[in-house]
N, C-alpha and C positions, 0 to 999 in steps of 0.2 A: 257144572252147568253155566253157560254163558248167557247173561241177560242182555237183551237188546235195549240198552238205555241211550236216550238221546240227550245231548248236552243242552241245557237251557240257553237259548240265544234270543237276541232281538232279531225279528224277521224284517227284512227290507225288501219291499216289492217295488220294482222300477219298470217303466214301460221300455220297449225296445228303442224308443226315441231318446231316452234319457242319456245324456252324454256320460261317458265313462268317468270323466273327472268329477262329476257331481256324485255319482254312486260311490266312488272311491273316497271322497271327502266325508260323506256320511259315515262310511265304515271306519275310516281312520279316526274320526272324532269319537265314535263309540269305543273303538279299540284302545285309544289313548287313556280312557277311563277304566280299562281292564275288564270290560264286559264283552263276551263273545257275540258275534252277529253272523247272520247268514243272508246272502243276497240272492234274490230270484228275479229273473226278468219275466214279466207277464204282460198280457194285454188287458187293460181295464179302462172303463169309461169314467167312473166316479172315484176320484183320488181320495176323498174323505172316507167313503165306504171301504175302499181297498186298504186304507190305513187301519181301519177298525178290523177288517178281515185278517190282516197280517198280525195284529195284536191278539186276536182270538186264537190264532194258530200257534202263537209263541208260548213256550212254557214259562216265559217271564211276564206274559200278559201285556207286552209292549211291542208295537210294530210301527213301521214307517212305510210310506208310499211316496213316490216322486215320479213326475213325468218330465223332469228336467227344467220345468218352468216354476213349479210349486213343490213344496215339501209338506207332508202332513205326518205328524207323530201322534199315535193314538194309544190309549190304555183300554184294554178290553172291558173294564168295568164302567167306562164312561159311555153316555149315549152316542150313537153313531155320528150324529151331527155336531158333537161337542168335543173335538180332539184337543189334546194337550197343546199342540202347535199346529198352525196352518199358516204358512208364509210363502210369499212370492220369493223366488230365489234371486238374490242380488249379486252375490259373489261367492267364491269358494270359501273364504274365511267364515262367512256367515253360515254356510252349510256345515262346515266342520264344527262350529260352535253349537249348532243345533244337534249334531251327532253327540257331542259331549254332554249336552243337557239331557238328551234322551237317556244316556247311560247313567247320568247323575240321578235321574228319577228312579231308576232301578236300584241304585245304591242308597237312595234316601238321603242325599246330600244336596245343599243349595245349588241352584242353577247359576250359570255364568250369565251375567246381564249384558245385553248388547243394545245397540241403537234401533234394532228392528222390532216392530210390534206385530202381533197377530193380525191377519187379514180382517 
């Protein structure tokens, strides 16, 4: 018998307007830390709610949402309005570091500190 098992991944939801280089940097940061991720393009209005939604759908309980201007990382056990990260996107290096930190949360290891603070 073949079981239909899904690999636990961090779910990334991006709007159709999100530039490909932003979504790639998020994925590359996560993958550099050895955690699988899955990207899905969706239309959504509230980035924080969508971050929580992606976390709730993830088998790892961690999700990300981005519209290309902001990035939100959420943990399904946190209140919707209180994400792990909510930051305005400044550059690609920052986005990759956020991706790495999201994966580090899953692994239970310390975050990489940067100069950008939460919104």
